[in-house]
C-alpha positions as YAML, in Angstrom:
chain: A
units: angstrom
residues:
- id: 1
  name: MET
  ca: [23.58, 3.12, -0.83]
- id: 2
  name: GLN
  ca: [25.53, -0.09, -1.37]
- id: 3
  name: SER
  ca: [22.63, -2.17, -0.06]
- id: 4
  name: LEU
  ca: [20.51, -1.24, -3.10]
- id: 5
  name: ALA
  ca: [23.00, -3.08, -5.32]
- id: 6
  name: LEU
  ca: [21.53, -6.33, -3.94]
- id: 7
  name: ILE
  ca: [18.65, -6.01, -6.42]
- id: 8
  name: GLU
  ca: [21.13, -6.82, -9.17]
- id: 9
  name: ASN
  ca: [21.32, -10.35, -7.77]
- id: 10
  name: TRP
  ca: [17.57, -10.87, -7.64]
- id: 11
  name: PRO
  ca: [16.29, -13.57, -10.06]
- id: 12
  name: VAL
  ca: [14.18, -11.08, -12.05]
- id: 13
  name: PRO
  ca: [14.51, -9.62, -15.56]
- id: 14
  name: THR
  ca: [14.37, -6.02, -14.31]
- id: 15
  name: ALA
  ca: [14.35, -4.37, -10.90]
- id: 16
  name: ALA
  ca: [14.52, -0.80, -9.64]
- id: 17
  name: ALA
  ca: [14.65, 0.51, -6.09]
- id: 18
  name: ALA
  ca: [15.08, 3.68, -4.05]
- id: 19
  name: VAL
  ca: [15.18, 4.90, -0.46]
- id: 20
  name: VAL
  ca: [13.73, 8.25, 0.60]
- id: 21
  name: ARG
  ca: [13.93, 9.91, 4.01]
- id: 22
  name: ALA
  ca: [11.11, 11.65, 5.85]
- id: 23
  name: ASP
  ca: [12.46, 15.04, 4.71]
- id: 24
  name: GLY
  ca: [12.03, 13.98, 1.08]
- id: 25
  name: SER
  ca: [15.74, 13.50, 0.38]
- id: 26
  name: VAL
  ca: [16.48, 10.48, -1.80]
- id: 27
  name: VAL
  ca: [19.28, 8.51, -0.13]
- id: 28
  name: GLY
  ca: [19.93, 6.21, -3.05]
- id: 29
  name: THR
  ca: [18.53, 4.63, -6.21]
- id: 30
  name: ARG
  ca: [19.31, 1.59, -8.35]
- id: 31
  name: GLY
  ca: [18.03, 0.37, -11.68]
- id: 32
  name: PRO
  ca: [15.68, 2.08, -14.16]
- id: 33
  name: THR
  ca: [13.75, 4.27, -11.74]
- id: 34
  name: ASP
  ca: [11.82, 5.93, -14.59]
- id: 35
  name: ARG
  ca: [10.50, 2.61, -15.98]
- id: 36
  name: ARG
  ca: [6.80, 1.92, -15.55]
- id: 37
  name: PHE
  ca: [5.97, -1.33, -13.76]
- id: 38
  name: ALA
  ca: [2.67, -2.99, -12.93]
- id: 39
  name: LEU
  ca: [2.07, -2.41, -9.21]
- id: 40
  name: ALA
  ca: [-0.54, -5.09, -8.43]
- id: 41
  name: SER
  ca: [-1.60, -4.50, -4.79]
- id: 42
  name: VAL
  ca: [0.84, -1.63, -4.23]
- id: 43
  name: THR
  ca: [-2.04, 0.18, -5.97]
- id: 44
  name: LYS
  ca: [-4.03, -0.05, -2.72]
- id: 45
  name: PRO
  ca: [-2.11, 2.54, -0.65]
- id: 46
  name: LEU
  ca: [-2.49, 5.03, -3.52]
- id: 47
  name: ALA
  ca: [-6.20, 4.32, -3.72]
- id: 48
  name: ALA
  ca: [-6.55, 4.56, 0.05]
- id: 49
  name: TYR
  ca: [-4.82, 7.95, 0.04]
- id: 50
  name: ALA
  ca: [-7.36, 9.20, -2.51]
- id: 51
  name: VAL
  ca: [-10.19, 7.92, -0.31]
- id: 52
  name: LEU
  ca: [-8.72, 9.83, 2.63]
- id: 53
  name: VAL
  ca: [-8.56, 13.00, 0.51]
- id: 54
  name: ALA
  ca: [-12.26, 12.47, -0.29]
- id: 55
  name: TYR
  ca: [-12.89, 12.14, 3.45]
- id: 56
  name: GLU
  ca: [-11.04, 15.36, 4.26]
- id: 57
  name: GLU
  ca: [-12.86, 17.15, 1.45]
- id: 58
  name: GLY
  ca: [-16.17, 16.10, 3.01]
- id: 59
  name: ALA
  ca: [-17.28, 13.91, 0.10]
- id: 60
  name: VAL
  ca: [-17.50, 10.84, 2.35]
- id: 61
  name: GLU
  ca: [-17.32, 9.95, 6.04]
- id: 62
  name: LEU
  ca: [-15.21, 7.03, 7.24]
- id: 63
  name: ASP
  ca: [-18.13, 5.59, 9.19]
- id: 64
  name: GLU
  ca: [-20.83, 5.98, 6.54]
- id: 65
  name: PRO
  ca: [-22.35, 2.81, 5.08]
- id: 66
  name: ALA
  ca: [-20.45, 1.34, 2.14]
- id: 67
  name: GLY
  ca: [-20.36, -2.20, 0.82]
- id: 68
  name: PRO
  ca: [-22.23, -5.07, 2.49]
- id: 69
  name: GLU
  ca: [-24.90, -4.44, 5.12]
- id: 70
  name: GLY
  ca: [-23.27, -3.18, 8.32]
- id: 71
  name: SER
  ca: [-20.04, -2.26, 6.52]
- id: 72
  name: THR
  ca: [-18.54, 1.25, 6.27]
- id: 73
  name: VAL
  ca: [-15.81, 3.05, 4.34]
- id: 74
  name: ARG
  ca: [-13.52, 2.34, 7.31]
- id: 75
  name: HIS
  ca: [-14.29, -1.41, 7.16]
- id: 76
  name: LEU
  ca: [-13.49, -1.49, 3.44]
- id: 77
  name: LEU
  ca: [-10.17, 0.33, 3.92]
- id: 78
  name: ALA
  ca: [-9.19, -2.02, 6.75]
- id: 79
  name: HIS
  ca: [-10.20, -5.27, 5.01]
- id: 80
  name: THR
  ca: [-12.91, -6.00, 7.57]
- id: 81
  name: SER
  ca: [-16.04, -5.53, 5.44]
- id: 82
  name: GLY
  ca: [-16.64, -9.28, 5.24]
- id: 83
  name: LEU
  ca: [-16.25, -9.37, 1.44]
- id: 84
  name: ALA
  ca: [-14.36, -12.30, -0.05]
- id: 85
  name: PHE
  ca: [-10.90, -11.97, -1.58]
- id: 86
  name: ASP
  ca: [-11.83, -11.57, -5.25]
- id: 87
  name: GLU
  ca: [-15.60, -11.96, -5.25]
- id: 88
  name: HIS
  ca: [-18.41, -9.61, -4.34]
- id: 89
  name: ARG
  ca: [-19.64, -12.22, -1.87]
- id: 90
  name: VAL
  ca: [-20.07, -11.70, 1.88]
- id: 91
  name: THR
  ca: [-18.30, -14.32, 3.98]
- id: 92
  name: SER
  ca: [-18.42, -12.80, 7.49]
- id: 93
  name: THR
  ca: [-19.99, -10.05, 9.58]
- id: 94
  name: PRO
  ca: [-18.23, -6.68, 9.15]
- id: 95
  name: GLY
  ca: [-15.60, -5.98, 11.80]
- id: 96
  name: THR
  ca: [-15.14, -9.60, 12.92]
- id: 97
  name: ARG
  ca: [-12.35, -10.93, 10.66]
- id: 98
  name: ARG
  ca: [-9.51, -9.50, 8.59]
- id: 99
  name: LEU
  ca: [-10.44, -10.80, 5.14]
- id: 100
  name: TYR
  ca: [-8.00, -9.29, 2.65]
- id: 101
  name: SER
  ca: [-10.25, -8.25, -0.19]
- id: 102
  name: ASN
  ca: [-9.65, -6.89, -3.68]
- id: 103
  name: ALA
  ca: [-13.44, -6.80, -4.03]
- id: 104
  name: GLY
  ca: [-13.59, -4.48, -1.03]
- id: 105
  name: PHE
  ca: [-11.33, -1.95, -2.70]
- id: 106
  name: GLU
  ca: [-13.37, -2.17, -5.89]
- id: 107
  name: VAL
  ca: [-16.52, -1.40, -3.92]
- id: 108
  name: LEU
  ca: [-14.64, 1.47, -2.30]
- id: 109
  name: GLY
  ca: [-13.72, 2.87, -5.72]
- id: 110
  name: GLU
  ca: [-17.35, 2.69, -6.82]
- id: 111
  name: HIS
  ca: [-18.45, 4.41, -3.62]
- id: 112
  name: ILE
  ca: [-16.03, 7.31, -4.09]
- id: 113
  name: ALA
  ca: [-16.94, 7.65, -7.77]
- id: 114
  name: LYS
  ca: [-20.62, 7.92, -6.84]
- id: 115
  name: ALA
  ca: [-19.97, 10.37, -3.99]
- id: 116
  name: THR
  ca: [-17.77, 12.67, -6.08]
- id: 117
  name: ASP
  ca: [-19.38, 12.10, -9.50]
- id: 118
  name: ILE
  ca: [-15.86, 11.47, -10.85]
- id: 119
  name: PRO
  ca: [-14.57, 8.06, -12.10]
- id: 120
  name: PHE
  ca: [-12.23, 6.72, -9.42]
- id: 121
  name: GLY
  ca: [-9.14, 6.64, -11.67]
- id: 122
  name: GLU
  ca: [-9.68, 10.29, -12.50]
- id: 123
  name: TYR
  ca: [-10.33, 11.18, -8.85]
- id: 124
  name: LEU
  ca: [-7.07, 9.44, -7.89]
- id: 125
  name: ARG
  ca: [-5.25, 11.48, -10.52]
- id: 126
  name: GLN
  ca: [-6.73, 14.79, -9.39]
- id: 127
  name: ALA
  ca: [-6.49, 14.15, -5.65]
- id: 128
  name: VAL
  ca: [-3.09, 12.45, -5.33]
- id: 129
  name: LEU
  ca: [-1.09, 11.86, -8.50]
- id: 130
  name: GLU
  ca: [-1.22, 15.31, -10.09]
- id: 131
  name: PRO
  ca: [-0.50, 17.30, -6.88]
- id: 132
  name: LEU
  ca: [2.52, 15.08, -6.18]
- id: 133
  name: GLY
  ca: [3.86, 15.26, -9.73]
- id: 134
  name: MET
  ca: [3.34, 11.51, -10.26]
- id: 135
  name: THR
  ca: [2.91, 11.88, -14.01]
- id: 136
  name: ALA
  ca: [3.89, 8.28, -14.86]
- id: 137
  name: THR
  ca: [1.32, 6.74, -12.51]
- id: 138
  name: ALA
  ca: [-2.23, 5.71, -13.43]
- id: 139
  name: LEU
  ca: [-4.95, 3.14, -13.05]
- id: 140
  name: GLU
  ca: [-4.68, 1.28, -16.37]
- id: 141
  name: GLY
  ca: [-7.92, 1.70, -18.29]
- id: 142
  name: ASP
  ca: [-9.54, 3.12, -15.16]
- id: 143
  name: GLY
  ca: [-9.19, -0.41, -13.78]
- id: 144
  name: SER
  ca: [-9.40, -1.89, -10.31]
- id: 145
  name: PRO
  ca: [-8.34, 0.35, -7.38]
- id: 146
  name: ALA
  ca: [-7.12, -2.89, -5.81]
- id: 147
  name: LYS
  ca: [-4.54, -3.93, -8.36]
- id: 148
  name: ASP
  ca: [-4.43, -2.17, -11.72]
- id: 149
  name: GLY
  ca: [-1.98, 0.65, -11.00]
- id: 150
  name: VAL
  ca: [1.20, 1.27, -12.98]
- id: 151
  name: SER
  ca: [4.00, 3.50, -11.73]
- id: 152
  name: THR
  ca: [7.73, 4.14, -11.52]
- id: 153
  name: VAL
  ca: [10.14, 4.13, -8.60]
- id: 154
  name: ASP
  ca: [10.61, 7.88, -9.13]
- id: 155
  name: ASP
  ca: [6.87, 8.47, -8.71]
- id: 156
  name: LEU
  ca: [6.49, 6.19, -5.71]
- id: 157
  name: VAL
  ca: [9.37, 7.99, -4.00]
- id: 158
  name: ARG
  ca: [7.24, 11.14, -4.22]
- id: 159
  name: PHE
  ca: [4.33, 9.28, -2.66]
- id: 160
  name: ALA
  ca: [6.51, 7.79, 0.11]
- id: 161
  name: ALA
  ca: [7.85, 11.25, 0.92]
- id: 162
  name: GLU
  ca: [4.27, 12.59, 1.09]
- id: 163
  name: VAL
  ca: [3.15, 9.87, 3.50]
- id: 164
  name: GLN
  ca: [6.11, 10.58, 5.79]
- id: 165
  name: ALA
  ca: [5.52, 14.36, 5.77]
- id: 166
  name: PRO
  ca: [1.93, 14.91, 4.57]
- id: 167
  name: ARG
  ca: [0.95, 17.95, 2.53]
- id: 168
  name: LEU
  ca: [-2.20, 16.61, 0.87]
- id: 169
  name: LEU
  ca: [-3.68, 15.30, 4.11]
- id: 170
  name: ASP
  ca: [-3.76, 16.36, 7.73]
- id: 171
  name: ALA
  ca: [-0.98, 14.55, 9.61]
- id: 172
  name: ARG
  ca: [-3.60, 13.18, 12.02]
- id: 173
  name: THR
  ca: [-5.39, 11.45, 9.15]
- id: 174
  name: VAL
  ca: [-2.17, 9.79, 8.02]
- id: 175
  name: ALA
  ca: [-1.41, 8.80, 11.63]
- id: 176
  name: ALA
  ca: [-4.80, 7.06, 11.73]
- id: 177
  name: ALA
  ca: [-4.02, 5.27, 8.45]
- id: 178
  name: MET
  ca: [-0.84, 3.79, 9.94]
- id: 179
  name: THR
  ca: [-2.53, 2.81, 13.23]
- id: 180
  name: VAL
  ca: [-4.16, -0.58, 13.73]
- id: 181
  name: THR
  ca: [-7.86, -0.40, 12.85]
- id: 182
  name: TYR
  ca: [-10.07, -3.00, 14.58]
- id: 183
  name: PRO
  ca: [-7.21, -4.49, 16.68]
- id: 184
  name: GLY
  ca: [-6.92, -8.18, 17.44]
- id: 185
  name: LEU
  ca: [-8.48, -9.57, 14.27]
- id: 186
  name: LYS
  ca: [-7.05, -12.76, 12.79]
- id: 187
  name: GLY
  ca: [-6.59, -13.30, 9.07]
- id: 188
  name: VAL
  ca: [-4.43, -14.49, 6.22]
- id: 189
  name: LEU
  ca: [-1.69, -12.28, 4.82]
- id: 190
  name: PRO
  ca: [-1.52, -13.36, 1.15]
- id: 191
  name: GLY
  ca: [1.71, -15.21, 0.49]
- id: 192
  name: TYR
  ca: [2.59, -15.39, 4.20]
- id: 193
  name: GLY
  ca: [-0.21, -17.43, 5.72]
- id: 194
  name: HIS
  ca: [-2.36, -17.04, 8.81]
- id: 195
  name: GLN
  ca: [-1.47, -14.20, 11.16]
- id: 196
  name: ASN
  ca: [-2.81, -13.64, 14.65]
- id: 197
  name: PRO
  ca: [-3.35, -10.76, 14.78]
- id: 198
  name: ASN
  ca: [-3.33, -9.68, 11.13]
- id: 199
  name: ASP
  ca: [-2.97, -5.97, 11.78]
- id: 200
  name: TRP
  ca: [-3.97, -3.37, 9.23]
- id: 201
  name: GLY
  ca: [-4.52, 0.37, 9.17]
- id: 202
  name: LEU
  ca: [-6.57, 2.31, 6.62]
- id: 203
  name: GLY
  ca: [-5.29, 0.85, 3.35]
- id: 204
  name: PHE
  ca: [-1.81, 0.16, 4.73]
- id: 205
  name: GLU
  ca: [-0.64, -3.16, 6.15]
- id: 206
  name: ILE
  ca: [1.11, -2.84, 9.52]
- id: 207
  name: ARG
  ca: [4.03, -5.09, 10.34]
- id: 208
  name: ASP
  ca: [3.71, -5.33, 14.15]
- id: 209
  name: GLY
  ca: [4.87, -8.82, 15.20]
- id: 210
  name: LYS
  ca: [3.89, -10.73, 12.05]
- id: 211
  name: SER
  ca: [6.03, -13.71, 11.17]
- id: 212
  name: PRO
  ca: [6.85, -14.63, 8.48]
- id: 213
  name: HIS
  ca: [6.74, -11.23, 6.80]
- id: 214
  name: TRP
  ca: [7.95, -9.54, 3.63]
- id: 215
  name: THR
  ca: [9.85, -6.77, 5.48]
- id: 216
  name: GLY
  ca: [13.07, -7.34, 7.43]
- id: 217
  name: ASN
  ca: [13.84, -8.93, 10.75]
- id: 218
  name: SER
  ca: [15.11, -5.53, 11.89]
- id: 219
  name: SER
  ca: [12.05, -3.62, 10.59]
- id: 220
  name: SER
  ca: [10.31, -1.83, 13.44]
- id: 221
  name: PRO
  ca: [6.83, -3.05, 14.46]
- id: 222
  name: ARG
  ca: [5.54, 0.36, 13.31]
- id: 223
  name: THR
  ca: [6.60, -0.34, 9.72]
- id: 224
  name: PHE
  ca: [3.69, -0.10, 7.32]
- id: 225
  name: GLY
  ca: [3.14, -0.33, 3.58]
- id: 226
  name: HIS
  ca: [2.16, -2.94, 1.01]
- id: 227
  name: PHE
  ca: [3.55, -5.54, -1.35]
- id: 228
  name: GLY
  ca: [2.09, -6.69, -4.65]
- id: 229
  name: GLN
  ca: [1.82, -9.91, -6.61]
- id: 230
  name: ALA
  ca: [3.70, -8.17, -9.43]
- id: 231
  name: GLY
  ca: [6.89, -8.52, -7.35]
- id: 232
  name: THR
  ca: [6.63, -5.00, -5.91]
- id: 233
  name: PHE
  ca: [6.74, -3.39, -2.48]
- id: 234
  name: LEU
  ca: [6.70, -0.12, -0.61]
- id: 235
  name: TRP
  ca: [7.49, 0.08, 3.09]
- id: 236
  name: ILE
  ca: [7.75, 3.04, 5.42]
- id: 237
  name: ASP
  ca: [9.57, 2.60, 8.73]
- id: 238
  name: PRO
  ca: [8.82, 5.59, 11.00]
- id: 239
  name: ASP
  ca: [11.51, 4.50, 13.47]
- id: 240
  name: ALA
  ca: [14.14, 4.54, 10.71]
- id: 241
  name: GLY
  ca: [12.75, 7.80, 9.30]
- id: 242
  name: ALA
  ca: [12.78, 6.39, 5.79]
- id: 243
  name: ALA
  ca: [10.86, 4.49, 3.15]
- id: 244
  name: CYS
  ca: [11.91, 2.00, 0.48]
- id: 245
  name: VAL
  ca: [10.35, 1.21, -2.90]
- id: 246
  name: ALA
  ca: [11.25, -1.81, -5.02]
- id: 247
  name: LEU
  ca: [9.58, -2.69, -8.33]
- id: 248
  name: THR
  ca: [10.24, -5.74, -10.52]
- id: 249
  name: ASP
  ca: [8.74, -7.44, -13.55]
- id: 250
  name: ARG
  ca: [8.58, -10.93, -12.07]
- id: 251
  name: PRO
  ca: [5.47, -12.11, -10.18]
- id: 252
  name: PHE
  ca: [5.78, -12.55, -6.42]
- id: 253
  name: GLY
  ca: [6.86, -16.03, -5.38]
- id: 254
  name: PRO
  ca: [9.39, -17.97, -3.30]
- id: 255
  name: TRP
  ca: [12.19, -15.86, -4.78]
- id: 256
  name: ALA
  ca: [10.71, -12.73, -3.15]
- id: 257
  name: VAL
  ca: [10.15, -14.47, 0.18]
- id: 258
  name: GLU
  ca: [13.86, -15.34, 0.12]
- id: 259
  name: VAL
  ca: [15.45, -12.07, -1.02]
- id: 260
  name: TRP
  ca: [13.23, -9.26, 0.27]
- id: 261
  name: PRO
  ca: [13.84, -9.51, 4.06]
- id: 262
  name: PRO
  ca: [17.67, -9.56, 3.88]
- id: 263
  name: PHE
  ca: [17.50, -6.70, 1.39]
- id: 264
  name: THR
  ca: [15.41, -4.65, 3.80]
- id: 265
  name: ASP
  ca: [17.75, -5.51, 6.69]
- id: 266
  name: ALA
  ca: [20.71, -4.36, 4.60]
- id: 267
  name: VAL
  ca: [18.96, -1.07, 3.76]
- id: 268
  name: LEU
  ca: [18.06, -0.44, 7.40]
- id: 269
  name: SER
  ca: [21.58, -1.20, 8.59]
- id: 270
  name: GLU
  ca: [22.92, 1.44, 6.20]
- id: 271
  name: LEU
  ca: [20.48, 4.18, 7.19]
...
């Protein structure tokens, strides 16, 4: 894909990218796709997938209590538990606001570890990474399920293929993860300001009509995924029947706001 060559013009030391279709075929790659990069918040979809495996295995229920009083596993996955961004402090009633929360995902990791009697990093490895052959991916030092993942483009292509054609989860569970949970809630999308509504599924951000946004102008409203403060993103566009992964070693900033949307538009136009 010629569009992937655009990453060579990004103002970053190193970048790698790939596009994978719903049937698992890799359409194109660019850059060192076997290099490990810090994922930052692109860790969250991986963590969420492990939580959903725990749900399907019967270790947890989505509507069981977890986190602050009145909060559930579902609230934590959908950033509606009321926990603050990076503090274990309650700032609103569960289900009333979309408060993007690293703390919420850390509570979620603790909850799964307790329910399964397996440290969350190890559970993630057993439930998701190992079955998908994602041997270069891990939570560094069994760190935060919100932001301490490391991975390669090659590994994330495997994950993106799985999400598009699930083998580890029932397709209905994945459909729920990419469907708006608690519709109509306002909130701030980090790096892109206040959004009304700030739609989210179960661990995946949903594009819908958000503006500005890190995906493309031509991305379908059904596009879902995540970006990270490490200068990383993964989007899946069901209407295009494809997903795109891009990893860099420069923190997210104005450069990403400028180059990511036209890159995505170029990729979509070539699909």
